[in-house]
TORVO-213678 format. One record per residue: residue in three letters; x, y, z of N, C-alpha, C in turn. Coordinates in steps of 0.02 Angstrom, whole numbers, plus 50000, padded with zeros to 5 digits. Layout:
! TORVO-213678
  residuo   n.xx   n.yy   n.zz  ca.xx  ca.yy  ca.zz   c.xx   c.yy   c.zz
      ala      X      Y      Z      X      Y      Z      X      Y      Z
...
***
This chain:
! TORVO-213678
  residuo   n.xx   n.yy   n.zz  ca.xx  ca.yy  ca.zz   c.xx   c.yy   c.zz
      met  49054  50090  48444  49037  50149  48434  48947  50154  48421
      ser  48919  50191  48414  48880  50202  48370  48858  50221  48307
      arg  48823  50215  48278  48801  50216  48206  48785  50283  48173
      arg  48817  50311  48146  48773  50371  48097  48735  50374  48089
      val  48663  50447  48091  48619  50435  48071  48603  50498  48006
      val  48566  50478  47946  48569  50553  47915  48486  50538  47898
      ile  48460  50600  47873  48404  50584  47851  48396  50601  47761
      thr  48382  50551  47734  48372  50550  47660  48317  50558  47633
      gly  48255  50566  47668  48198  50581  47647  48141  50619  47653
      met  48098  50679  47639  48059  50726  47688  47969  50703  47655
      gly  47940  50723  47692  47857  50701  47680  47815  50759  47731
      ala  47768  50799  47706  47747  50845  47739  47654  50848  47725
      val  47630  50852  47751  47530  50877  47754  47539  50933  47775
      thr  47536  51004  47784  47524  51053  47828  47470  51097  47808
      pro  47439  51141  47839  47409  51210  47821  47435  51259  47766
      leu  47506  51250  47756  47538  51271  47704  47543  51243  47626
      gly  47524  51201  47640  47533  51133  47586  47547  51061  47582
      leu  47530  51023  47538  47528  50961  47535  47593  50940  47527
      asn  47644  50941  47522  47702  50925  47510  47747  50952  47532
      val  47807  50935  47543  47887  50973  47573  47877  51044  47526
      asp  47896  51050  47469  47904  51081  47419  47841  51173  47448
      glu  47778  51120  47434  47739  51199  47452  47752  51217  47504
      phe  47772  51170  47553  47764  51185  47630  47817  51224  47622
      trp  47873  51227  47624  47921  51264  47630  47929  51311  47580
      asn  47898  51340  47524  47898  51374  47491  47850  51414  47517
      gly  47789  51420  47539  47753  51438  47607  47788  51485  47647
      leu  47841  51449  47682  47859  51478  47725  47897  51548  47701
      lys  47945  51534  47653  47995  51591  47637  47944  51631  47610
      glu  47909  51610  47573  47861  51681  47559  47836  51714  47621
      gly  47832  51695  47684  47809  51704  47742  47722  51702  47749
      arg  47670  51666  47720  47612  51638  47710  47600  51617  47778
      his  47546  51624  47797  47534  51589  47851  47451  51557  47813
      gly  47413  51488  47857  47375  51456  47828  47324  51444  47889
      phe  47297  51490  47901  47251  51513  47948  47200  51542  47943
      gly  47132  51531  47938  47062  51536  47932  47025  51511  47991
      pro  46954  51527  47955  46909  51501  48003  46878  51416  47998
      ile  46867  51397  48058  46852  51340  48048  46796  51306  48016
      thr  46803  51266  47977  46762  51225  47914  46733  51170  47918
      gln  46783  51128  47967  46758  51054  47974  46701  51053  48030
      phe  46656  51103  48060  46612  51082  48122  46579  51150  48116
      asp  46529  51176  48133  46491  51210  48147  46525  51248  48217
      ala  46558  51327  48208  46599  51340  48250  46574  51394  48293
      ser  46513  51397  48256  46485  51482  48278  46473  51483  48360
      glu  46458  51428  48398  46470  51441  48479  46521  51444  48527
      tyr  46553  51443  48461  46652  51436  48486  46694  51487  48512
      lys  46713  51505  48548  46760  51564  48570  46804  51595  48492
      cys  46842  51505  48495  46898  51511  48451  46862  51503  48371
      lys  46895  51525  48342  46864  51557  48265  46918  51552  48211
      val  46992  51550  48232  47031  51538  48194  47093  51481  48202
      val  47089  51431  48142  47136  51373  48159  47190  51382  48094
      gly  47228  51314  48088  47259  51295  48037  47241  51233  48025
      glu  47189  51238  47971  47195  51164  47942  47220  51145  47867
      val  47207  51113  47867  47234  51074  47796  47195  51063  47739
      lys  47204  51106  47692  47157  51120  47649  47165  51093  47586
      gly  47102  51057  47552  47129  51010  47483  47133  50947  47488
      phe  47141  50914  47546  47179  50836  47545  47122  50813  47536
      val  47151  50763  47492  47091  50680  47455  47134  50650  47468
      ala  47113  50614  47537  47140  50534  47538  47165  50494  47504
      lys  47104  50481  47453  47111  50426  47382  47166  50449  47347
      asp  47192  50523  47328  47260  50558  47305  47319  50488  47312
      tyr  47310  50461  47401  47380  50444  47415  47369  50356  47426
      ile  47301  50351  47455  47274  50282  47471  47228  50250  47435
      asp  47210  50208  47431  47167  50164  47415  47110  50177  47429
      pro  47044  50196  47403  46971  50226  47438  46964  50153  47501
      lys  46969  50110  47489  46938  50056  47532  46999  50078  47591
      ala  47042  50065  47568  47081  50080  47649  47081  50146  47683
      ala  47082  50191  47657  47061  50257  47664  46998  50266  47717
      arg  46961  50238  47699  46892  50253  47731  46905  50211  47805
      arg  46944  50162  47808  46961  50138  47857  47005  50162  47910
      met  47017  50205  47900  47085  50284  47935  47045  50333  47943
      ala  47059  50364  48022  47042  50442  48031  47114  50482  47988
      arg  47067  50548  47993  47093  50586  47969  47176  50592  47973
      phe  47184  50599  48033  47265  50570  48055  47328  50539  48038
      ser  47285  50473  48021  47327  50442  48005  47321  50429  47921
      gln  47276  50467  47888  47285  50472  47803  47326  50514  47819
      phe  47328  50582  47846  47407  50635  47840  47473  50591  47832
      ala  47467  50544  47873  47538  50503  47892  47550  50477  47867
      val  47522  50435  47823  47532  50397  47775  47519  50442  47704
      ala  47503  50474  47704  47504  50524  47648  47585  50552  47641
      ala  47614  50581  47693  47689  50619  47710  47756  50562  47705
      ala  47703  50494  47727  47800  50447  47725  47774  50391  47650
      lys  47721  50423  47625  47749  50403  47540  47777  50448  47508
      glu  47755  50521  47516  47809  50558  47502  47882  50544  47515
      ala  47886  50547  47582  47952  50549  47608  47985  50486  47575
      val  47961  50408  47560  47992  50352  47536  47997  50379  47484
      ala  47956  50403  47409  47984  50437  47356  48043  50466  47359
      asp  48028  50523  47394  48092  50556  47402  48160  50538  47401
      ala  48142  50502  47453  48231  50450  47473  48249  50400  47418
      lys  48185  50393  47388  48208  50352  47332  48216  50259  47359
      leu  48189  50250  47409  48188  50209  47451  48165  50129  47410
      asp  48173  50072  47403  48147  50045  47365  48137  49985  47408
      met  48104  49952  47446  48075  49916  47485  48076  49845  47477
      thr  48084  49837  47401  48075  49771  47375  48161  49759  47389
      ala  48198  49788  47401  48273  49797  47370  48288  49765  47481
      glu  48256  49806  47531  48250  49830  47590  48238  49743  47608
      asp  48289  49728  47673  48269  49685  47738  48209  49716  47773
      pro  48167  49689  47756  48077  49721  47799  48097  49724  47859
      tyr  48125  49658  47898  48127  49684  47958  48169  49723  47972
      met  48214  49779  47947  48249  49823  47965  48239  49878  47950
      val  48168  49888  47929  48155  49966  47879  48109  49950  47968
      gly  48097  50001  48015  48038  50014  48042  48001  50067  48048
      thr  47942  50083  48096  47902  50157  48089  47895  50166  48178
      cys  47913  50251  48182  47919  50271  48257  47869  50352  48221
      val  47814  50322  48234  47754  50395  48197  47712  50422  48267
      gly  47721  50491  48301  47678  50501  48357  47628  50533  48334
      ser  47568  50551  48371  47529  50567  48372  47497  50597  48483
      gly  47487  50658  48480  47443  50688  48537  47393  50635  48560
      val  47346  50660  48515  47284  50641  48537  47258  50587  48504
      gly  47266  50556  48438  47226  50510  48409  47183  50553  48363
      ser  47134  50505  48374  47062  50545  48328  47008  50554  48367
      leu  46997  50622  48396  46944  50638  48430  46891  50642  48377
      gln  46883  50636  48330  46843  50642  48265  46790  50580  48284
      glu  46823  50513  48302  46818  50459  48291  46777  50439  48365
      leu  46792  50476  48412  46775  50471  48489  46716  50492  48474
      glu  46687  50550  48452  46652  50605  48438  46603  50572  48407
      ser  46592  50526  48356  46561  50497  48307  46526  50445  48368
      ala  46565  50407  48390  46559  50355  48421  46518  50355  48485
      tyr  46529  50413  48516  46487  50441  48558  46410  50477  48548
      glu  46412  50510  48496  46374  50516  48459  46303  50466  48466
      lys  46331  50405  48415  46294  50349  48404  46284  50303  48443
      ile  46312  50310  48507  46290  50283  48570  46242  50317  48596
      met  46220  50377  48597  46185  50429  48632  46114  50431  48574
      thr  46112  50420  48514  46070  50417  48479  46030  50380  48439
      lys  46068  50320  48421  46044  50239  48393  46081  50178  48459
      gly  46110  50202  48500  46133  50142  48564  46196  50113  48556
      pro  46202  50077  48591  46301  50045  48577  46299  49995  48548
      asn  46257  49961  48495  46257  49915  48477  46272  49942  48398
      arg  46277  50013  48402  46265  50030  48325  46333  50064  48318
      val  46399  50051  48354  46452  50089  48368  46488  50059  48301
      ser  46534  50083  48272  46571  50034  48214  46629  49989  48248
      pro  46653  49930  48243  46713  49893  48248  46752  49925  48240
      phe  46748  49973  48176  46825  50013  48158  46845  50061  48210
      thr  46796  50083  48260  46816  50147  48296  46876  50150  48329
      val  46891  50083  48389  46954  50068  48402  47025  50085  48365
      pro  47011  50034  48300  47064  50057  48260  47086  50103  48211
      met  47025  50153  48211  47038  50232  48204  47067  50276  48231
      met  47043  50253  48285  47055  50295  48344  47126  50300  48389
      ile  47150  50257  48419  47210  50247  48436  47275  50268  48397
      ser  47311  50304  48458  47365  50344  48437  47420  50324  48390
      asn  47421  50250  48423  47481  50216  48382  47454  50195  48301
      ile  47425  50187  48287  47377  50162  48222  47407  50194  48136
      ala  47435  50269  48158  47464  50290  48115  47525  50257  48104
      ala  47563  50237  48151  47638  50198  48138  47622  50139  48120
      gly  47543  50111  48112  47538  50039  48105  47509  50062  48023
      asn  47454  50086  48025  47450  50088  47948  47515  50108  47911
      ile  47566  50148  47919  47610  50166  47876  47646  50094  47864
      ala  47651  50060  47907  47700  49978  47912  47644  49947  47863
      ile  47577  49933  47875  47551  49896  47808  47556  49920  47757
      gln  47566  49992  47755  47548  50029  47679  47612  50013  47659
      leu  47684  50004  47683  47734  50020  47647  47783  49938  47663
      gly  47752  49889  47692  47781  49836  47709  47829  49844  47748
      cys  47828  49862  47820  47903  49883  47866  47880  49833  47912
      lys  47924  49787  47920  47920  49752  47977  47966  49753  48035
      gly  47997  49811  48019  48051  49797  48090  47993  49826  48129
      lys  48040  49865  48174  48026  49899  48250  47953  49959  48243
      ser  47897  49944  48253  47846  49991  48259  47821  50014  48317
      ile  47835  50086  48337  47820  50109  48396  47782  50179  48383
      asp  47738  50223  48450  47713  50283  48444  47737  50299  48513
      val  47773  50371  48509  47762  50394  48555  47755  50457  48575
      val  47706  50459  48633  47649  50502  48641  47679  50550  48724
      thr  47690  50608  48697  47707  50658  48740  47696  50735  48721
      ala  47614  50727  48727  47590  50792  48705  47641  50814  48629
      cys  47633  50867  48637  47649  50930  48601  47751  50910  48565
      ala  47776  50856  48621  47847  50823  48597  47859  50768  48580
      ser  47804  50753  48538  47792  50683  48508  47822  50682  48462
      gly  47805  50725  48392  47854  50722  48351  47928  50716  48355
      thr  47942  50760  48383  48028  50766  48404  48041  50712  48441
      asn  48023  50670  48484  48017  50616  48525  48024  50550  48475
      ser  47987  50552  48430  47962  50482  48392  48033  50492  48346
      ile  48054  50546  48302  48103  50559  48281  48172  50533  48328
      gly  48177  50567  48370  48237  50561  48418  48251  50472  48427
      glu  48202  50451  48460  48201  50368  48465  48210  50316  48393
      ala  48185  50345  48354  48204  50325  48301  48286  50328  48266
      phe  48303  50374  48285  48382  50403  48293  48408  50367  48337
      arg  48382  50341  48404  48418  50282  48441  48428  50224  48406
      thr  48376  50205  48391  48327  50137  48323  48421  50132  48312
      ile  48418  50172  48260  48467  50159  48203  48539  50173  48236
      gln  48553  50197  48266  48611  50198  48311  48629  50159  48331
      tyr  48593  50102  48362  48622  50048  48390  48618  49984  48388
      gly  48588  49991  48313  48580  49942  48261  48513  49906  48239
      asp  48466  49913  48295  48387  49884  48276  48357  49900  48224
      ala  48376  49947  48181  48388  49954  48110  48388  49989  48054
      asp  48397  49994  47984  48437  50002  47969  48397  50096  47930
      val  48323  50067  47915  48312  50132  47898  48230  50126  47956
      met  48206  50198  47976  48158  50229  48031  48119  50282  47969
      ile  48055  50255  47980  48040  50302  47937  48001  50340  48010
      ala  48002  50422  48029  47978  50405  48101  47951  50517  48094
      gly  47920  50507  48117  47887  50594  48127  47825  50607  48170
      gly  47762  50642  48154  47710  50642  48214  47653  50665  48143
      thr  47597  50641  48180  47529  50678  48142  47482  50693  48190
      glu  47439  50736  48189  47374  50749  48215  47325  50793  48181
      ala  47281  50773  48198  47210  50805  48145  47157  50820  48220
      ala  47158  50885  48256  47124  50876  48321  47073  50920  48301
      val  47065  50952  48273  47033  51032  48235  46944  50992  48224
      ser  46919  50979  48278  46860  50964  48308  46812  50990  48371
      pro  46746  50971  48378  46737  51024  48438  46765  50989  48513
      ile  46779  50936  48516  46825  50908  48592  46891  50946  48589
      gly  46923  50954  48535  46982  50991  48518  46977  51056  48527
      ile  46962  51087  48508  46950  51159  48527  46896  51203  48570
      ser  46855  51160  48616  46832  51172  48657  46879  51163  48724
      thr  46904  51115  48729  46942  51056  48780  47015  51124  48768
      phe  47038  51139  48746  47091  51193  48724  47086  51265  48753
      asp  47030  51280  48723  47002  51328  48742  46984  51349  48830
      ala  46964  51276  48852  46952  51290  48929  47030  51297  48975
      leu  47079  51285  48915  47117  51291  48973  47135  51377  48943
      thr  47120  51406  48919  47147  51460  48904  47215  51464  48858
      ala  47228  51400  48815  47281  51404  48783  47279  51430  48733
      leu  47229  51427  48688  47214  51472  48620  47207  51538  48615
      ser  47222  51557  48553  47206  51625  48534  47134  51649  48545
      ser  47144  51717  48562  47080  51720  48545  47053  51780  48499
      ser  47110  51781  48447  47114  51842  48412  47061  51797  48341
      asp  47009  51841  48308  46999  51806  48237  47032  51860  48189
      asn  47090  51887  48199  47113  51906  48126  47162  51869  48120
      pro  47144  51822  48064  47222  51783  48031  47292  51806  48034
      asp  47303  51844  48034  47357  51901  48027  47398  51893  48088
      arg  47372  51893  48144  47383  51906  48219  47340  51878  48286
      cys  47350  51797  48235  47316  51752  48295  47395  51716  48326
      ser  47451  51696  48288  47482  51666  48286  47568  51702  48284
      ile  47573  51730  48355  47622  51785  48347  47687  51785  48392
      pro  47714  51714  48393  47759  51703  48438  47820  51745  48441
      phe  47829  51776  48522  47872  51811  48531  47851  51894  48530
      asp  47801  51892  48504  47771  51964  48497  47729  51993  48587
      lys  47767  52047  48594  47707  52057  48672  47618  52063  48655
      glu  47629  52024  48627  47523  52036  48620  47520  51978  48596
      arg  47549  51928  48613  47534  51856  48600  47472  51855  48637
      asp  47441  51786  48638  47403  51788  48673  47351  51727  48677
      gly  47400  51670  48648  47402  51577  48639  47410  51576  48584
      phe  47418  51495  48553  47420  51468  48518  47356  51445  48430
      val  47373  51440  48402  47326  51425  48339  47326  51349  48332
      leu  47264  51320  48334  47273  51252  48330  47291  51215  48241
      gly  47343  51200  48246  47350  51177  48162  47340  51095  48156
      glu  47344  51076  48116  47329  50983  48073  47383  50961  48030
      gly  47402  50905  48031  47446  50893  47971  47515  50844  47972
      ser  47554  50823  47941  47588  50771  47985  47671  50777  47951
      gly  47721  50793  47966  47767  50780  47960  47822  50702  47946
      ile  47841  50681  47915  47901  50616  47918  47934  50608  47875
      val  48012  50593  47919  48060  50590  47897  48103  50518  47884
      ile  48126  50502  47817  48170  50449  47812  48243  50478  47873
      leu  48241  50420  47903  48301  50418  47945  48352  50347  47912
      glu  48418  50351  47897  48455  50285  47880  48531  50304  47908
      glu  48540  50247  47925  48622  50209  47934  48672  50240  47899
      leu  48706  50273  47910  48751  50334  47850  48776  50272  47790
      glu  48797  50224  47799  48820  50183  47763  48799  50148  47736
      his  48725  50127  47733  48668  50121  47709  48642  50139  47654
      ala  48643  50213  47695  48611  50282  47628  48677  50284  47566
      lys  48730  50275  47599  48787  50284  47550  48797  50248  47482
      lys  48767  50188  47511  48785  50094  47482  48731  50112  47425
      arg  48657  50142  47424  48638  50162  47387  48626  50211  47326
      gly  48677  50272  47347  48660  50321  47342  48605  50386  47329
      ala  48600  50385  47419  48569  50429  47436  48554  50495  47415
      lys  48528  50557  47435  48535  50613  47451  48512  50610  47507
      ile  48561  50649  47553  48575  50660  47630  48559  50754  47631
      tyr  48501  50754  47655  48472  50828  47688  48528  50864  47743
      ala  48531  50802  47774  48553  50833  47847  48590  50766  47904
      glu  48639  50785  47943  48626  50717  47979  48609  50739  48056
      ile  48570  50683  48082  48550  50696  48157  48622  50671  48207
      ser  48627  50724  48244  48684  50683  48275  48696  50688  48353
      gly  48624  50728  48374  48606  50740  48444  48537  50753  48461
      tyr  48523  50708  48532  48446  50684  48570  48456  50688  48628
      gly  48410  50757  48624  48420  50775  48711  48350  50773  48754
      cys  48342  50753  48821  48280  50767  48845  48266  50782  48897
      ser  48215  50799  48951  48230  50812  49024  48163  50814  49033
      ser  48128  50831  49081  48077  50813  49121  48056  50890  49169
      asp  48017  50947  49143  48010  50982  49204  48002  50963  49292
      ala  47951  50907  49288  47906  50885  49352  47890  50944  49391
      phe  47856  50964  49361  47811  51035  49383  47739  51030  49379
      his  47728  51028  49324  47644  51046  49330  47613  51017  49250
      ile  47543  51006  49263  47522  50962  49203  47531  51019  49128
      thr  47506  51089  49147  47528  51110  49074  47560  51166  49090
      ala  47564  51222  49148  47607  51253  49147  47716  51242  49144
      pro  47726  51270  49111  47823  51268  49104  47815  51293  49168
      glu  47909  51265  49204  47913  51292  49255  47963  51339  49243
      asp  47946  51403  49295  47968  51473  49263  48052  51498  49250
      ser  48090  51440  49280  48162  51478  49271  48178  51442  49202
      gly  48147  51386  49179  48193  51377  49107  48253  51306  49120
      glu  48283  51295  49180  48320  51247  49174  48286  51185  49150
      ser  48236  51168  49146  48244  51096  49109  48244  51088  49040
      pro  48211  51148  48991  48220  51122  48922  48286  51150  48927
      ala  48339  51179  48954  48386  51212  48956  48435  51137  48936
      lys  48427  51101  48991  48460  51044  49002  48439  50997  48934
      ala  48381  50982  48924  48388  50941  48844  48414  50991  48814
      met  48415  51048  48782  48450  51072  48731  48532  51055  48748
      leu  48561  51052  48807  48634  51037  48818  48664  50959  48830
      asn  48605  50930  48834  48600  50868  48845  48625  50841  48750
      ala  48558  50876  48686  48573  50865  48627  48629  50887  48597
      val  48678  50942  48650  48741  50975  48615  48766  50908  48638
      lys  48781  50873  48692  48827  50848  48721  48843  50771  48687
      asp  48780  50752  48669  48762  50695  48618  48792  50679  48571
      ala  48820  50752  48541  48829  50780  48448  48900  50796  48454
      gly  48927  50796  48514  48992  50803  48539  49016  50886  48521
      val  48961  50902  48502  48981  50994  48498  48999  51020  48532
      ser  49008  51100  48525  49009  51152  48587  48922  51174  48583
      pro  48920  51205  48656  48857  51252  48620  48868  51318  48587
      glu  48923  51348  48564  48933  51406  48522  48951  51377  48449
      asp  48943  51300  48439  48936  51276  48358  48859  51284  48334
      val  48817  51314  48402  48729  51309  48368  48725  51387  48333
      ala  48718  51369  48277  48686  51417  48235  48616  51452  48234
      tyr  48576  51404  48248  48512  51423  48236  48476  51382  48262
      ile  48400  51390  48302  48371  51354  48331  48282  51367  48309
      asn  48254  51305  48298  48184  51313  48275  48151  51291  48349
      ala  48119  51348  48363  48093  51359  48431  48057  51333  48437
      his  48016  51292  48501  47944  51281  48511  47904  51335  48480
      gly  47912  51392  48525  47874  51466  48504  47795  51435  48476
      thr  47758  51441  48547  47698  51428  48532  47648  51478  48512
      ser  47674  51541  48551  47659  51620  48539  47603  51611  48618
      thr  47606  51565  48666  47586  51584  48723  47627  51613  48770
      his  47601  51657  48821  47630  51701  48867  47698  51663  48897
      leu  47689  51605  48924  47708  51593  48966  47782  51521  48913
      asn  47758  51497  48860  47809  51471  48828  47867  51489  48827
      asp  47831  51548  48779  47911  51586  48743  47948  51631  48779
      leu  47918  51658  48845  47955  51684  48900  48004  51635  48926
      val  47969  51562  48932  48023  51518  48961  48070  51488  48918
      glu  48047  51482  48885  48118  51451  48804  48161  51493  48811
      thr  48172  51568  48794  48184  51617  48790  48230  51591  48872
      arg  48213  51589  48914  48247  51595  48963  48292  51523  48974
      ala  48282  51483  48941  48318  51410  48899  48348  51401  48887
      ile  48351  51461  48823  48397  51460  48777  48448  51496  48805
      lys  48430  51555  48854  48507  51607  48857  48540  51535  48939
      lys  48494  51517  48963  48529  51499  49017  48570  51420  48994
      ala  48554  51388  48939  48600  51327  48894  48649  51362  48863
      phe  48633  51419  48828  48697  51455  48761  48738  51517  48814
      gly  48692  51537  48848  48746  51594  48877  48759  51649  48845
      asp  48792  51704  48849  48818  51737  48798  48807  51734  48718
      his  48834  51672  48712  48806  51643  48640  48739  51646  48584
      ala  48694  51661  48672  48614  51666  48649  48613  51723  48590
      lys  48632  51752  48610  48634  51827  48563  48635  51815  48492
      asp  48709  51769  48482  48704  51772  48419  48655  51715  48356
      ile  48617  51680  48411  48595  51617  48371  48535  51655  48356
      lys  48524  51631  48280  48447  51630  48256  48399  51598  48283
      ile  48336  51621  48296  48279  51592  48331  48230  51593  48294
      asn  48196  51571  48272  48112  51586  48236  48064  51519  48249
      ser  48001  51568  48233  47953  51494  48255  47916  51477  48203
      thr  47898  51428  48181  47871  51390  48116  47799  51406  48117
      lys  47785  51388  48200  47701  51394  48222  47678  51473  48191
      ser  47731  51506  48188  47690  51589  48166  47655  51567  48096
      met  47683  51514  48053  47616  51510  47997  47587  51461  47996
      thr  47604  51398  48045  47557  51321  48020  47534  51335  48076
      gly  47527  51382  48148  47494  51340  48214  47542  51302  48239
      his  47511  51294  48291  47530  51207  48326  47498  51161  48334
      leu  47534  51115  48288  47519  51058  48263  47520  50996  48313
      leu  47521  51007  48384  47522  50967  48423  47591  50897  48415
      gly  47576  50865  48392  47624  50781  48397  47642  50772  48340
      ala  47625  50832  48286  47654  50817  48224  47703  50864  48221
      ala  47703  50939  48291  47747  50995  48278  47833  50980  48255
      gly  47836  50947  48312  47908  50932  48306  47930  50872  48242
      ala  47891  50874  48208  47904  50825  48150  47898  50885  48099
      ile  47858  50906  48085  47884  50956  48039  47923  51020  48051
      glu  47939  51054  48101  47994  51082  48138  48075  51041  48122
      cys  48077  50987  48116  48116  50940  48094  48145  50975  48023
      ile  48079  50965  47989  48110  50969  47920  48128  51026  47905
      val  48086  51075  47921  48100  51154  47914  48202  51156  47934
      thr  48205  51110  47992  48298  51132  48019  48331  51084  47964
      ala  48299  51037  47937  48351  51023  47886  48354  51052  47811
      lys  48297  51075  47806  48272  51120  47730  48328  51182  47745
      thr  48328  51218  47812  48387  51277  47839  48464  51251  47819
      ile  48461  51211  47851  48550  51178  47852  48555  51157  47749
      glu  48487  51134  47724  48505  51121  47652  48519  51191  47621
      glu  48486  51245  47622  48478  51279  47593  48516  51350  47629
      gly  48513  51371  47673  48539  51414  47700  48509  51476  47706
      tyr  48440  51434  47716  48382  51501  47720  48327  51505  47803
      ile  48342  51564  47838  48305  51552  47908  48238  51597  47893
      his  48194  51546  47880  48119  51589  47879  48118  51637  47942
      arg  48057  51705  47931  48065  51725  47996  48011  51731  48031
      thr  48000  51748  48070  47935  51723  48130  47895  51779  48096
      arg  47833  51758  48065  47805  51816  48069  47728  51827  48091
      gly  47731  51900  48083  47699  51933  48139  47720  51959  48200
      leu  47794  51947  48202  47824  51971  48259  47828  52054  48251
      his  47795  52091  48299  47814  52162  48276  47871  52200  48342
      glu  47847  52180  48414  47890  52184  48452  47875  52146  48517
      ser  47948  52150  48544  47919  52097  48603  47937  52122  48682
      glu  47919  52124  48727  47931  52138  48790  48046  52138  48793
      glu  48036  52165  48854  48089  52175  48881  48145  52114  48885
      glu  48125  52062  48923  48162  52006  48930  48172  51952  48876
      leu  48121  51975  48817  48136  51928  48750  48169  51974  48719
      asp  48240  51962  48720  48291  52008  48679  48334  51970  48642
      leu  48319  51918  48631  48353  51862  48574  48329  51898  48524
      asp  48365  51870  48449  48350  51864  48379  48308  51828  48353
      tyr  48232  51834  48352  48195  51800  48334  48173  51802  48270
      cys  48219  51831  48219  48191  51842  48159  48139  51866  48135
      lys  48150  51956  48159  48091  51966  48127  48068  51972  48048
      glu  48127  51961  48028  48156  51957  47937  48212  51917  47928
      pro  48177  51873  47874  48219  51814  47850  48301  51821  47846
      tyr  48349  51777  47844  48407  51785  47848  48438  51723  47803
      glu  48497  51735  47727  48515  51699  47720  48557  51674  47743
      gln  48590  51623  47765  48658  51627  47805  48682  51541  47790
      glu  48736  51517  47815  48753  51448  47789  48742  51423  47864
      val  48714  51372  47880  48705  51342  47953  48721  51283  47950
      asp  48767  51247  47988  48797  51199  47989  48777  51150  48065
      cys  48765  51191  48109  48707  51156  48157  48665  51194  48195
      ala  48618  51156  48205  48542  51187  48212  48501  51142  48262
      ile  48477  51169  48299  48412  51115  48344  48354  51123  48330
      ser  48311  51098  48372  48235  51072  48339  48215  51090  48423
      asn  48164  51113  48447  48139  51114  48507  48073  51086  48506
      ser  48045  51051  48570  47969  51034  48566  47971  51016  48658
      leu  47902  51092  48662  47898  51066  48754  47835  51038  48768
      gly  47815  50983  48794  47752  50958  48784  47717  50973  48852
      phe  47648  50972  48852  47614  50965  48950  47627  50895  48970
      gly  47638  50918  49022  47654  50866  49062  47725  50874  49092
      gly  47760  50928  49045  47846  50941  49065  47860  50915  49034
      his  47861  50894  48982  47909  50836  48936  47949  50882  48886
      asn  48006  50881  48890  48061  50923  48845  48081  50873  48807
      ala  48107  50900  48743  48133  50852  48687  48159  50905  48655
      cys  48241  50888  48599  48266  50936  48573  48321  50875  48518
      ile  48311  50897  48475  48363  50866  48440  48413  50905  48394
      leu  48475  50872  48382  48533  50912  48346  48543  50888  48284
      leu  48520  50935  48228  48557  50908  48151  48625  50951  48146
      gln  48656  50933  48092  48699  50954  48086  48714  50957  47996
      lys  48743  51005  47978  48751  50985  47893  48807  50913  47870
      tyr  48784  50881  47834  48828  50808  47817  48890  50839  47797
      lys  48966  50799  47834  49022  50786  47812  49061  50726  47815
      glu  49090  50701  47778  49135  50653  47783  49168  50641  47847
      gln  49217  50619  47889  49241  50623  47925  49297  50583  47902
***
């Protein structure tokens, strides 16, 4: 019999705040984290609005020497991980370090380090490139830095599935604990892709919103949506085997009981029109959890604010849940944070856990009116209602679909 897995700690660095409380309160207040690009001169770029993390000072969380050897995406991850460990009251000196692992995904690693190295090659020659470029740039190094900083000697992996990376990382950490390879996993995602390459390449795909109005740039499920807003940050959760958590008296936010995946096998960027594959991922998570589709009360949607994603995700929800889809509350956290790529699913897992804990479903900000086929309840206004069973969706370039199912923790 597989082991039960619960969430006992959470940490976040987001455009809405530098910790979980600031982030969650920003969502409840209906604020957004959008503004002009400040990290480089964007005057020649079509995209003008992003979701930057504001006020983050790495040395507030990390030894300054160590911080200098970490790219921004790793710094975010370590800061969020330290918050999550403190929140869980996890004492590493009391743990078997080989039973505490890390699984933290990033879609692209550090584009900034790549840009910096290329500039040095072009202006000063190849012998002037920093020896730290590779260990700062590679996407797995966030998980590695967390393990080094916290002394975690168990499984340390990095799932890279584009925008599904955070959800897949949490799902794979969940499986690791289920089957006894770890008692505790520090899991989630991190991203810091607000850079010339990040903005120009997503713009070339026509994936980014062209709006220069921060109040109308990320509007999932609205008929005027025209693309996503690039965000940055990190979300980390502490996953723990239930008996291990109970033995040390840990607070339990929610139980992760289902994980489902699928592939569109269709196109490198566009979702397949019918929604069949993401529907299968959701149903796989429902089956894995041993619940019925009618038990799902809330979906934290991928909800990117692109025309195709929101349409296809709606079709997928209808295909998976049938008539019950009309009764499910659906929202998009990206309406206030933007799209954090590899970190998106992780911060949205935190939102789903907080929704279960508090019985509060945040609104989808900026949603005024949807087109005819988008006829589900996308939460134009917030709801206060008990949520016992919820799912979080992530859909990535390449056709990656991932879904995790969370439930209110109950003794069996």
